[in-house]
DSSP file (Angstrom, degrees, kcal/mol; ACC not computed):
  #  RESIDUE AA STRUCTURE BP1 BP2  ACC     N-H-->O    O-->H-N    N-H-->O    O-->H-N    TCO  KAPPA ALPHA  PHI   PSI    X-CA   Y-CA   Z-CA
    1    1 A X     >        0   0    0      0, 0.0     4,-1.7     0, 0.0     5,-0.2   0.000 360.0 360.0 360.0 -38.9  119.5   81.9  108.2
    2    2 A X  H  >  +     0   0    0      1,-0.2     4,-2.3     2,-0.2     5,-0.2   0.867 360.0  55.6 -68.0 -35.5  120.8   85.2  106.9
    3    3 A X  H  > S+     0   0    0      1,-0.2     4,-2.6     2,-0.2    -1,-0.2   0.918 106.4  51.6 -60.7 -42.6  119.5   84.7  103.4
    4    4 A X  H  > S+     0   0    0      1,-0.2     4,-2.1     2,-0.2    -1,-0.2   0.915 110.2  47.7 -62.4 -42.9  116.0   84.2  104.8
    5    5 A X  H  X S+     0   0    0     -4,-1.7     4,-1.0     2,-0.2    -1,-0.2   0.878 110.9  52.1 -66.1 -37.2  116.2   87.4  106.7
    6    6 A X  H >X S+     0   0    0     -4,-2.3     4,-3.0     1,-0.2     3,-0.6   0.918 109.4  49.3 -65.0 -42.8  117.5   89.3  103.7
    7    7 A X  H 3X S+     0   0    0     -4,-2.6     4,-2.1     1,-0.2     5,-0.4   0.889 106.0  57.5 -61.8 -38.7  114.6   88.0  101.6
    8    8 A X  H 3< S+     0   0    0     -4,-2.1     4,-0.3    -5,-0.2    -1,-0.2   0.758 115.6  36.4 -65.9 -23.2  112.1   89.0  104.3
    9    9 A X  H <X S+     0   0    0     -4,-1.0     4,-1.2    -3,-0.6    -2,-0.2   0.857 119.7  44.5 -92.9 -44.1  113.4   92.6  104.0
   10   10 A X  H  X S+     0   0    0     -4,-3.0     4,-2.6     1,-0.2     5,-0.2   0.914 106.9  56.2 -73.3 -44.1  114.1   92.9  100.3
   11   11 A X  H  X S+     0   0    0     -4,-2.1     4,-2.5    -5,-0.3    -1,-0.2   0.907 108.4  46.7 -61.2 -44.3  111.0   91.3   98.8
   12   12 A X  H  > S+     0   0    0     -5,-0.4     4,-2.6    -4,-0.3    -1,-0.2   0.876 112.3  52.4 -63.7 -33.5  108.5   93.6  100.6
   13   13 A X  H  X S+     0   0    0     -4,-1.2     4,-2.3     2,-0.2    -2,-0.2   0.918 110.7  46.4 -65.8 -42.1  110.7   96.6   99.6
   14   14 A X  H  X S+     0   0    0     -4,-2.6     4,-2.6     2,-0.2     5,-0.2   0.923 112.9  50.2 -64.0 -43.6  110.5   95.5   95.9
   15   15 A X  H  X S+     0   0    0     -4,-2.5     4,-2.8    -5,-0.2     5,-0.2   0.917 111.0  48.9 -61.1 -44.0  106.8   94.9   96.2
   16   16 A X  H  X S+     0   0    0     -4,-2.6     4,-2.9     2,-0.2     5,-0.2   0.898 111.0  50.4 -63.3 -40.5  106.3   98.4   97.7
   17   17 A X  H  X S+     0   0    0     -4,-2.3     4,-2.3     2,-0.2    -2,-0.2   0.937 113.2  45.0 -63.0 -46.7  108.4  100.0   95.0
   18   18 A X  H  X S+     0   0    0     -4,-2.6     4,-0.9     2,-0.2    -2,-0.2   0.936 115.8  47.1 -62.7 -45.9  106.4   98.2   92.2
   19   19 A X  H >X S+     0   0    0     -4,-2.8     4,-0.5     1,-0.2     3,-0.5   0.922 114.9  46.1 -62.4 -44.6  103.1   99.0   93.8
   20   20 A X  H 3X S+     0   0    0     -4,-2.9     4,-0.5     1,-0.2     3,-0.4   0.849 113.8  47.2 -69.2 -34.5  104.0  102.7   94.4
   21   21 A X  H 3X S+     0   0    0     -4,-2.3     4,-2.4    -5,-0.2    -1,-0.2   0.580  90.7  83.3 -84.2  -8.2  105.4  103.2   90.9
   22   22 A X  H <X S+     0   0    0     -4,-0.9     4,-2.5    -3,-0.5    -1,-0.2   0.881  88.9  51.9 -64.6 -36.4  102.4  101.6   89.2
   23   23 A X  H  X S+     0   0    0     -4,-0.5     4,-2.4    -3,-0.4    -1,-0.2   0.923 111.1  46.9 -65.8 -42.6  100.3  104.8   89.4
   24   24 A X  H  X S+     0   0    0     -4,-0.5     4,-2.5     2,-0.2     5,-0.2   0.928 113.4  48.6 -63.9 -44.7  103.1  106.9   87.8
   25   25 A X  H  X S+     0   0    0     -4,-2.4     4,-2.5     1,-0.2    -2,-0.2   0.894 112.0  49.1 -63.7 -39.9  103.7  104.3   85.1
   26   26 A X  H  X S+     0   0    0     -4,-2.5     4,-1.9    -5,-0.2    -1,-0.2   0.910 111.4  49.3 -66.1 -41.1  100.0  104.1   84.3
   27   27 A X  H  X S+     0   0    0     -4,-2.4     4,-0.7     1,-0.2    -2,-0.2   0.920 115.6  42.7 -64.6 -43.3   99.7  107.9   84.1
   28   28 A X  H  < S+     0   0    0     -4,-2.5     4,-0.3     1,-0.2     3,-0.3   0.889 118.5  44.4 -70.4 -38.8  102.6  108.2   81.8
   29   29 A X  H >X S+     0   0    0     -4,-2.5     3,-0.8    -5,-0.2     4,-0.7   0.734  97.0  73.1 -79.8 -22.8  101.7  105.2   79.6
   30   30 A X  H >< S+     0   0    0     -4,-1.9     3,-0.5     1,-0.3    -1,-0.2   0.854  96.8  49.6 -63.2 -35.3   98.0  106.0   79.3
   31   31 A X  T 3< S+     0   0    0     -4,-0.7    -1,-0.3    -3,-0.3    -2,-0.2   0.687 111.9  48.7 -77.0 -17.3   98.6  108.9   76.9
   32   32 A X  T <4 S+     0   0    0     -3,-0.8     2,-0.5    -4,-0.3    -1,-0.2   0.449  89.9  93.1-102.7  -2.2  100.9  106.9   74.6
   33   33 A X    <<  -     0   0    0     -4,-0.7     2,-0.0    -3,-0.5    -4,-0.0  -0.794  67.0-139.3 -97.9 131.5   98.7  103.8   74.2
   34   34 A X     >  -     0   0    0     -2,-0.5     4,-2.2     1,-0.1     5,-0.2  -0.235  27.9-100.9 -79.7 174.5   96.4  103.7   71.2
   35   35 A X  H  > S+     0   0    0      2,-0.2     4,-2.3     1,-0.2     5,-0.2   0.879 120.0  50.7 -65.1 -39.8   92.9  102.3   71.2
   36   36 A X  H  > S+     0   0    0      2,-0.2     4,-2.4     1,-0.2    -1,-0.2   0.929 112.5  45.9 -65.8 -44.9   93.9   98.9   69.7
   37   37 A X  H  > S+     0   0    0      2,-0.2     4,-2.6     1,-0.2    -1,-0.2   0.894 112.5  51.6 -64.5 -40.3   96.6   98.3   72.2
   38   38 A X  H  X S+     0   0    0     -4,-2.2     4,-1.8     2,-0.2    -1,-0.2   0.920 111.3  46.9 -62.9 -43.7   94.4   99.4   75.0
   39   39 A X  H  X S+     0   0    0     -4,-2.3     4,-1.7     2,-0.2    -2,-0.2   0.899 112.7  49.7 -65.6 -40.4   91.7   97.0   73.9
   40   40 A X  H  X S+     0   0    0     -4,-2.4     4,-1.8     1,-0.2    -2,-0.2   0.910 109.5  51.6 -63.9 -41.7   94.2   94.1   73.5
   41   41 A X  H  X S+     0   0    0     -4,-2.6     4,-0.8     1,-0.2    -1,-0.2   0.842 111.3  48.0 -65.1 -32.7   95.6   94.8   77.0
   42   42 A X  H  X S+     0   0    0     -4,-1.8     4,-0.9    -5,-0.2    -1,-0.2   0.802 110.3  52.9 -74.2 -29.3   92.1   94.6   78.4
   43   43 A X  H  X S+     0   0    0     -4,-1.7     4,-2.4     1,-0.2    -2,-0.2   0.808  95.5  67.6 -78.5 -29.4   91.3   91.4   76.5
   44   44 A X  H  X S+     0   0    0     -4,-1.8     4,-2.3     1,-0.2     5,-0.2   0.931 101.4  46.2 -60.2 -48.1   94.4   89.5   77.8
   45   45 A X  H  X S+     0   0    0     -4,-0.8     4,-2.5     1,-0.2    -1,-0.2   0.883 111.1  54.2 -62.0 -34.4   93.2   89.3   81.4
   46   46 A X  H  X S+     0   0    0     -4,-0.9     4,-2.3     2,-0.2    -1,-0.2   0.917 109.1  47.3 -64.3 -41.5   89.8   88.3   80.2
   47   47 A X  H  X S+     0   0    0     -4,-2.4     4,-2.3     2,-0.2    -2,-0.2   0.901 111.8  50.9 -65.9 -40.5   91.3   85.4   78.2
   48   48 A X  H  X S+     0   0    0     -4,-2.3     4,-2.3     2,-0.2    -2,-0.2   0.899 110.4  49.1 -63.1 -40.9   93.4   84.4   81.2
   49   49 A X  H  X S+     0   0    0     -4,-2.5     4,-2.3     2,-0.2    -2,-0.2   0.910 110.5  50.1 -65.8 -41.6   90.3   84.4   83.4
   50   50 A X  H  X S+     0   0    0     -4,-2.3     4,-2.2     2,-0.2    -2,-0.2   0.885 109.4  52.3 -64.1 -37.1   88.4   82.3   80.9
   51   51 A X  H  X S+     0   0    0     -4,-2.3     4,-2.2     2,-0.2    -2,-0.2   0.916 109.6  48.5 -62.7 -42.9   91.4   79.8   80.8
   52   52 A X  H  X S+     0   0    0     -4,-2.3     4,-2.4     1,-0.2    -2,-0.2   0.884 109.1  54.3 -63.1 -38.0   91.3   79.6   84.6
   53   53 A X  H  X S+     0   0    0     -4,-2.3     4,-2.5     2,-0.2    -2,-0.2   0.907 107.3  50.0 -62.0 -42.5   87.5   79.0   84.4
   54   54 A X  H  X S+     0   0    0     -4,-2.2     4,-2.1     2,-0.2    -2,-0.2   0.921 110.7  49.8 -63.0 -43.7   88.1   76.1   82.0
   55   55 A X  H  X S+     0   0    0     -4,-2.2     4,-2.2     2,-0.2    -2,-0.2   0.906 110.7  49.9 -61.5 -41.9   90.7   74.6   84.3
   56   56 A X  H  X S+     0   0    0     -4,-2.4     4,-2.1     1,-0.2    -2,-0.2   0.930 110.5  49.2 -62.5 -45.2   88.3   74.9   87.3
   57   57 A X  H  X S+     0   0    0     -4,-2.5     4,-2.3     1,-0.2    -1,-0.2   0.859 109.3  52.8 -65.3 -34.4   85.5   73.2   85.4
   58   58 A X  H  X S+     0   0    0     -4,-2.1     4,-1.8     2,-0.2    -1,-0.2   0.923 109.2  49.4 -64.1 -43.4   87.8   70.4   84.3
   59   59 A X  H  <>S+     0   0    0     -4,-2.2     5,-2.7     1,-0.2     6,-0.6   0.885 111.2  49.7 -63.4 -38.1   88.8   69.7   87.9
   60   60 A X  H ><5S+     0   0    0     -4,-2.1     3,-1.7     1,-0.2    -1,-0.2   0.922 107.7  53.8 -66.0 -43.0   85.1   69.7   88.9
   61   61 A X  H 3<5S+     0   0    0     -4,-2.3    -1,-0.2     1,-0.3    -2,-0.2   0.859 110.6  46.1 -60.6 -35.8   84.2   67.3   86.2
   62   62 A X  T 3<5S-     0   0    0     -4,-1.8    -1,-0.3    -5,-0.1    -2,-0.2   0.298 114.1-120.2 -90.9   9.9   86.9   64.9   87.4
   63   63 A X  T < 5S+     0   0    0     -3,-1.7    -3,-0.2    -5,-0.1    -2,-0.1   0.843  75.6 127.3  57.0  40.4   85.8   65.4   91.0
   64   64 A X      < +     0   0    0     -5,-2.7     2,-0.4    -6,-0.1    -4,-0.2   0.490  63.9  54.0-100.0  -5.6   89.1   66.7   92.2
   65   65 A X  S    S-     0   0    0     -6,-0.6    -1,-0.1    -5,-0.1    -2,-0.1  -0.985  84.2-120.5-130.5 138.9   87.6   69.8   93.8
   66   66 A X     >  -     0   0    0     -2,-0.4     4,-2.3     1,-0.1     5,-0.2  -0.390  27.9-113.7 -75.3 158.1   84.8   70.1   96.3
   67   67 A X  H  > S+     0   0    0      1,-0.2     4,-2.6     2,-0.2     5,-0.2   0.873 114.0  54.7 -61.2 -41.4   81.7   72.1   95.5
   68   68 A X  H  > S+     0   0    0      1,-0.2     4,-1.9     2,-0.2    -1,-0.2   0.920 111.6  44.5 -61.3 -43.1   82.3   74.8   98.0
   69   69 A X  H  > S+     0   0    0      1,-0.2     4,-2.5     2,-0.2    -1,-0.2   0.883 111.6  54.2 -67.6 -37.7   85.8   75.5   96.6
   70   70 A X  H  X S+     0   0    0     -4,-2.3     4,-2.6     1,-0.2     5,-0.2   0.919 106.9  50.3 -62.1 -44.1   84.4   75.4   93.1
   71   71 A X  H  X S+     0   0    0     -4,-2.6     4,-2.5     2,-0.2     5,-0.2   0.921 110.7  50.0 -61.9 -43.5   81.8   78.0   93.9
   72   72 A X  H  X S+     0   0    0     -4,-1.9     4,-2.6     1,-0.2    -2,-0.2   0.954 113.8  44.1 -59.1 -50.5   84.4   80.3   95.4
   73   73 A X  H  X S+     0   0    0     -4,-2.5     4,-2.6     1,-0.2    -1,-0.2   0.847 112.9  51.5 -68.2 -33.5   86.8   80.0   92.4
   74   74 A X  H  X S+     0   0    0     -4,-2.6     4,-2.5    -5,-0.2    -1,-0.2   0.919 113.1  45.0 -67.4 -42.1   83.9   80.4   89.9
   75   75 A X  H  X S+     0   0    0     -4,-2.5     4,-2.5    -5,-0.2    -2,-0.2   0.897 113.4  50.8 -66.7 -39.6   82.8   83.6   91.6
   76   76 A X  H  X S+     0   0    0     -4,-2.6     4,-2.1    -5,-0.2    -2,-0.2   0.929 112.9  45.6 -62.2 -46.1   86.3   84.8   91.9
   77   77 A X  H  X S+     0   0    0     -4,-2.6     4,-2.5     1,-0.2    -2,-0.2   0.901 112.1  51.7 -64.1 -40.9   86.9   84.2   88.1
   78   78 A X  H  X S+     0   0    0     -4,-2.5     4,-2.6     2,-0.2    -2,-0.2   0.904 108.9  50.5 -63.7 -40.6   83.5   85.8   87.3
   79   79 A X  H  X S+     0   0    0     -4,-2.5     4,-2.2     2,-0.2    -1,-0.2   0.914 112.4  46.6 -64.0 -42.2   84.4   88.9   89.3
   80   80 A X  H  X S+     0   0    0     -4,-2.1     4,-2.0     2,-0.2    -2,-0.2   0.888 112.0  51.1 -66.5 -38.0   87.8   89.2   87.5
   81   81 A X  H  X S+     0   0    0     -4,-2.5     4,-2.4     2,-0.2     5,-0.2   0.914 109.7  49.5 -64.8 -42.8   86.1   88.7   84.2
   82   82 A X  H  X S+     0   0    0     -4,-2.6     4,-3.0     1,-0.2    -2,-0.2   0.907 111.6  49.1 -63.0 -41.7   83.6   91.4   84.9
   83   83 A X  H  < S+     0   0    0     -4,-2.2    -1,-0.2     1,-0.2    -2,-0.2   0.846 111.8  49.5 -66.9 -32.3   86.4   93.8   85.9
   84   84 A X  H  < S+     0   0    0     -4,-2.0     3,-0.4    -5,-0.2    -2,-0.2   0.879 117.6  39.4 -72.6 -36.9   88.3   93.0   82.7
   85   85 A X  H  < S+     0   0    0     -4,-2.4     2,-0.5     1,-0.3    -2,-0.2   0.890 128.2  31.5 -79.2 -40.4   85.3   93.5   80.5
   86   86 A X    >X  +     0   0    0     -4,-3.0     3,-1.7    -5,-0.2     4,-0.5  -0.712  64.2 169.4-118.6  78.4   83.9   96.6   82.4
   87   87 A X  H 3>  +     0   0    0     -2,-0.5     4,-2.0    -3,-0.4     3,-0.3   0.673  68.1  80.2 -66.5 -14.2   86.9   98.5   83.8
   88   88 A X  H 3> S+     0   0    0      1,-0.2     4,-2.8     2,-0.2    -1,-0.3   0.811  85.1  60.8 -60.1 -28.9   84.6  101.4   84.7
   89   89 A X  H <> S+     0   0    0     -3,-1.7     4,-2.7     2,-0.2    -1,-0.2   0.923 105.1  46.6 -63.3 -43.5   83.5   99.4   87.7
   90   90 A X  H  X S+     0   0    0     -4,-0.5     4,-2.5    -3,-0.3    -2,-0.2   0.898 112.9  49.6 -65.8 -39.9   87.1   99.4   89.0
   91   91 A X  H  X S+     0   0    0     -4,-2.0     4,-2.4     2,-0.2    -2,-0.2   0.930 112.8  47.4 -63.0 -44.5   87.4  103.1   88.3
   92   92 A X  H  X S+     0   0    0     -4,-2.8     4,-2.5     2,-0.2    -2,-0.2   0.936 114.9  44.6 -62.4 -48.0   84.1  103.8   90.1
   93   93 A X  H  X S+     0   0    0     -4,-2.7     4,-2.3     2,-0.2     6,-0.2   0.884 112.6  52.3 -66.2 -38.0   85.0  101.7   93.2
   94   94 A X  H  X>S+     0   0    0     -4,-2.5     5,-2.5    -5,-0.2     4,-0.8   0.918 112.8  44.5 -64.4 -42.4   88.6  103.2   93.3
   95   95 A X  H  <5S+     0   0    0     -4,-2.4     3,-0.4     3,-0.2    -2,-0.2   0.902 113.0  51.8 -66.3 -40.8   87.2  106.7   93.3
   96   96 A X  H  <5S+     0   0    0     -4,-2.5    -2,-0.2     1,-0.2    -1,-0.2   0.890 117.0  38.1 -62.7 -40.5   84.5  105.9   95.8
   97   97 A X  H  <5S-     0   0    0     -4,-2.3    -1,-0.2    -5,-0.2    -2,-0.2   0.442 115.5-110.2 -95.7  -0.6   87.0  104.4   98.2
   98   98 A X  T  <5 +     0   0    0     -4,-0.8     2,-0.2    -3,-0.4    -3,-0.2   0.719  59.5 155.5  84.6  22.1   89.8  106.9   97.6
   99   99 A X      < -     0   0    0     -5,-2.5    -1,-0.2    -6,-0.2     3,-0.1  -0.576  42.9-139.2 -79.0 146.2   92.4  104.7   95.8
  100  100 A X  S    S+     0   0    0     -2,-0.2     2,-0.4     1,-0.2    -1,-0.1   0.814  87.6  23.7 -73.0 -29.7   94.8  106.6   93.5
  101  101 A X  S  > S-     0   0    0      1,-0.1     4,-1.4    -7,-0.1     3,-0.5  -0.993  71.1-132.1-139.3 141.6   94.6  104.0   90.8
  102  102 A X  H  > S+     0   0    0     -2,-0.4     4,-2.4     1,-0.2     5,-0.2   0.847 107.5  59.9 -61.7 -33.0   91.9  101.4   89.9
  103  103 A X  H  > S+     0   0    0      1,-0.2     4,-2.7     2,-0.2    -1,-0.2   0.863 101.0  54.4 -66.2 -32.7   94.6   98.6   89.7
  104  104 A X  H  > S+     0   0    0     -3,-0.5     4,-2.4     2,-0.2    -1,-0.2   0.897 107.7  50.4 -64.6 -39.0   95.5   99.2   93.3
  105  105 A X  H  X S+     0   0    0     -4,-1.4     4,-2.4     2,-0.2    -2,-0.2   0.931 110.9  48.7 -61.1 -45.4   91.8   98.7   94.3
  106  106 A X  H  X S+     0   0    0     -4,-2.4     4,-2.6     1,-0.2    -2,-0.2   0.919 111.1  50.5 -62.3 -43.8   91.8   95.5   92.3
  107  107 A X  H  X S+     0   0    0     -4,-2.7     4,-2.9     1,-0.2     5,-0.2   0.926 110.8  48.7 -59.5 -45.5   95.0   94.3   94.0
  108  108 A X  H  X S+     0   0    0     -4,-2.4     4,-2.5     1,-0.2    -1,-0.2   0.906 112.5  47.8 -63.8 -41.6   93.7   95.0   97.4
  109  109 A X  H  X S+     0   0    0     -4,-2.4     4,-2.7     2,-0.2    -1,-0.2   0.927 113.5  47.5 -65.2 -44.1   90.4   93.2   96.7
  110  110 A X  H  X S+     0   0    0     -4,-2.6     4,-2.6     2,-0.2     5,-0.2   0.935 113.4  47.7 -62.9 -45.9   92.2   90.2   95.3
  111  111 A X  H  X S+     0   0    0     -4,-2.9     4,-2.3    -5,-0.2    -1,-0.2   0.913 112.8  49.4 -61.6 -42.4   94.7   90.1   98.2
  112  112 A X  H  X S+     0   0    0     -4,-2.5     4,-2.5    -5,-0.2    -2,-0.2   0.939 112.3  47.1 -62.4 -46.8   91.8   90.4  100.7
  113  113 A X  H  X S+     0   0    0     -4,-2.7     4,-2.5     1,-0.2    -2,-0.2   0.908 113.7  47.5 -63.4 -41.8   89.8   87.6   99.1
  114  114 A X  H  X S+     0   0    0     -4,-2.6     4,-2.4     2,-0.2    -1,-0.2   0.879 112.2  49.5 -69.4 -36.1   92.7   85.2   98.9
  115  115 A X  H  X S+     0   0    0     -4,-2.3     4,-2.4    -5,-0.2    -2,-0.2   0.902 111.4  49.5 -66.8 -39.8   93.7   85.9  102.5
  116  116 A X  H  X S+     0   0    0     -4,-2.5     4,-2.4     2,-0.2     5,-0.2   0.923 111.6  48.8 -63.2 -43.5   90.1   85.3  103.6
  117  117 A X  H  X S+     0   0    0     -4,-2.5     4,-2.2     1,-0.2    -2,-0.2   0.918 111.2  50.2 -61.8 -43.5   90.1   82.0  101.6
  118  118 A X  H  X S+     0   0    0     -4,-2.4     4,-2.0     2,-0.2    -1,-0.2   0.895 109.5  51.7 -61.5 -41.0   93.4   81.0  103.1
  119  119 A X  H  X S+     0   0    0     -4,-2.4     4,-2.0     1,-0.2    -2,-0.2   0.937 111.9  44.9 -62.0 -47.6   92.0   81.7  106.6
  120  120 A X  H  X S+     0   0    0     -4,-2.4     4,-2.3     1,-0.2    -1,-0.2   0.839 111.4  53.4 -69.2 -31.2   89.0   79.6  106.1
  121  121 A X  H  X S+     0   0    0     -4,-2.2     4,-2.5    -5,-0.2    -1,-0.2   0.867 107.0  52.8 -68.5 -34.9   91.0   76.8  104.6
  122  122 A X  H  X S+     0   0    0     -4,-2.0     4,-2.3     2,-0.2    -2,-0.2   0.899 109.1  49.3 -64.9 -40.8   93.3   76.9  107.7
  123  123 A X  H  X S+     0   0    0     -4,-2.0     4,-2.2     2,-0.2    -2,-0.2   0.939 112.3  47.6 -62.5 -46.2   90.2   76.5  109.9
  124  124 A X  H  X S+     0   0    0     -4,-2.3     4,-2.4     1,-0.2    -2,-0.2   0.899 111.1  51.5 -61.8 -41.0   89.0   73.6  107.7
  125  125 A X  H  X S+     0   0    0     -4,-2.5     4,-2.4     2,-0.2    -1,-0.2   0.896 108.9  50.7 -63.8 -40.8   92.4   72.0  107.9
  126  126 A X  H  X S+     0   0    0     -4,-2.3     4,-2.1     2,-0.2    -1,-0.2   0.910 110.8  48.9 -63.1 -42.1   92.5   72.3  111.6
  127  127 A X  H  X S+     0   0    0     -4,-2.2     4,-2.1     1,-0.2    -2,-0.2   0.916 112.5  47.5 -64.2 -42.6   89.1   70.6  111.9
  128  128 A X  H  X S+     0   0    0     -4,-2.4     4,-2.5     1,-0.2    -2,-0.2   0.874 109.2  54.4 -66.5 -36.6   90.2   67.8  109.6
  129  129 A X  H  X S+     0   0    0     -4,-2.4     4,-2.2     2,-0.2    -1,-0.2   0.906 108.2  49.4 -62.9 -41.3   93.4   67.3  111.6
  130  130 A X  H  X S+     0   0    0     -4,-2.1     4,-2.3     2,-0.2    -2,-0.2   0.914 110.9  49.7 -63.3 -42.7   91.4   67.0  114.8
  131  131 A X  H  X S+     0   0    0     -4,-2.1     4,-2.7     1,-0.2    -2,-0.2   0.903 110.3  50.1 -63.6 -40.9   89.1   64.4  113.1
  132  132 A X  H  X S+     0   0    0     -4,-2.5     4,-2.5     2,-0.2    -1,-0.2   0.912 110.4  50.3 -63.8 -42.0   92.1   62.4  111.8
  133  133 A X  H  X S+     0   0    0     -4,-2.2     4,-2.1     2,-0.2    -2,-0.2   0.923 112.4  46.8 -62.0 -44.4   93.7   62.4  115.3
  134  134 A X  H  X S+     0   0    0     -4,-2.3     4,-2.3     1,-0.2    -2,-0.2   0.921 113.4  48.4 -64.4 -44.3   90.4   61.2  116.9
  135  135 A X  H  X S+     0   0    0     -4,-2.7     4,-2.5     2,-0.2    -1,-0.2   0.876 109.7  52.8 -64.5 -37.3   90.0   58.5  114.2
  136  136 A X  H  X S+     0   0    0     -4,-2.5     4,-2.4     2,-0.2    -1,-0.2   0.915 109.7  48.5 -63.8 -42.5   93.6   57.3  114.7
  137  137 A X  H  X S+     0   0    0     -4,-2.1     4,-2.4     2,-0.2    -2,-0.2   0.910 111.5  49.8 -63.5 -41.9   93.0   57.0  118.4
  138  138 A X  H  X S+     0   0    0     -4,-2.3     4,-2.6     2,-0.2    -2,-0.2   0.904 110.5  49.5 -64.3 -41.4   89.8   55.0  117.8
  139  139 A X  H  X S+     0   0    0     -4,-2.5     4,-2.5     2,-0.2    -1,-0.2   0.917 111.1  49.9 -63.6 -42.6   91.5   52.7  115.4
  140  140 A X  H  X S+     0   0    0     -4,-2.4     4,-2.3     2,-0.2    -2,-0.2   0.914 112.0  47.8 -62.4 -42.6   94.4   52.1  117.9
  141  141 A X  H  X S+     0   0    0     -4,-2.4     4,-2.5     2,-0.2    -2,-0.2   0.908 112.0  49.6 -65.2 -41.3   91.9   51.3  120.7
  142  142 A X  H  X S+     0   0    0     -4,-2.6     4,-2.4     2,-0.2    -2,-0.2   0.893 111.6  48.9 -64.2 -39.6   89.9   49.0  118.4
  143  143 A X  H  X S+     0   0    0     -4,-2.5     4,-2.2     2,-0.2    -2,-0.2   0.905 111.5  49.4 -66.4 -40.0   93.1   47.2  117.4
  144  144 A X  H  X S+     0   0    0     -4,-2.3     4,-2.4     2,-0.2    -2,-0.2   0.913 111.6  49.0 -64.4 -41.5   94.2   46.9  121.0
  145  145 A X  H  X S+     0   0    0     -4,-2.5     4,-2.6     1,-0.2    -2,-0.2   0.905 110.2  51.2 -63.8 -41.3   90.8   45.5  122.0
  146  146 A X  H  X S+     0   0    0     -4,-2.4     4,-2.0     2,-0.2    -1,-0.2   0.888 109.9  50.2 -63.6 -38.5   90.9   43.0  119.1
  147  147 A X  H  X S+     0   0    0     -4,-2.2     4,-2.2     2,-0.2    -2,-0.2   0.917 111.6  47.8 -64.3 -43.7   94.4   41.9  120.3
  148  148 A X  H  X S+     0   0    0     -4,-2.4     4,-2.0     1,-0.2    -2,-0.2   0.912 112.1  49.2 -64.2 -42.2   93.1   41.4  123.9
  149  149 A X  H  X S+     0   0    0     -4,-2.6     4,-1.0     1,-0.2    -1,-0.2   0.873 110.8  51.3 -63.8 -36.5   90.1   39.5  122.7
  150  150 A X  H  < S+     0   0    0     -4,-2.0    -1,-0.2     1,-0.2    -2,-0.2   0.885 111.5  46.5 -67.4 -40.1   92.4   37.3  120.5
  151  151 A X  H  < S+     0   0    0     -4,-2.2    -2,-0.2     1,-0.2    -1,-0.2   0.810 107.3  58.2 -73.0 -29.6   94.6   36.6  123.5
  152  152 A X  H  <        0   0    0     -4,-2.0    -1,-0.2     1,-0.3    -2,-0.2   0.760 360.0 360.0 -71.4 -25.1   91.6   35.8  125.8
  153  153 A X     <        0   0    0     -4,-1.0    -1,-0.3    -3,-0.2    -2,-0.2   0.503 360.0 360.0 -73.2 360.0   90.4   33.1  123.5
């Protein structure tokens, strides 16, 4: 029990430290990175997003993902790809909304979208759980009726 409580305290502190120090690290590192390294660093997220896109399309082809989920993940991947190719959008939105760093804006948007997706998936899961419970009750009643009909014969 104590380990769990310790994790609940330490992990948010580590996350806050990393998040807070990212602006300082970006400011210090931006002046020391050349054009080739900067372009390569921008290309890596684009390649990762394209890889995720390929995985999503494979899952769709094998009918392992529903269309609604596919559309969400394709739009999510497309948004990340656009931000990787055109980082000026992130800079513009970060300045518009008052973020100190564009990456913080990107983190907040990603966290918000994933939390929203999780919320709607929880709603869907609750609805499916209710349907399963109702169907289970109906099957039990039908089996009981079949048993009674069998005994009446």
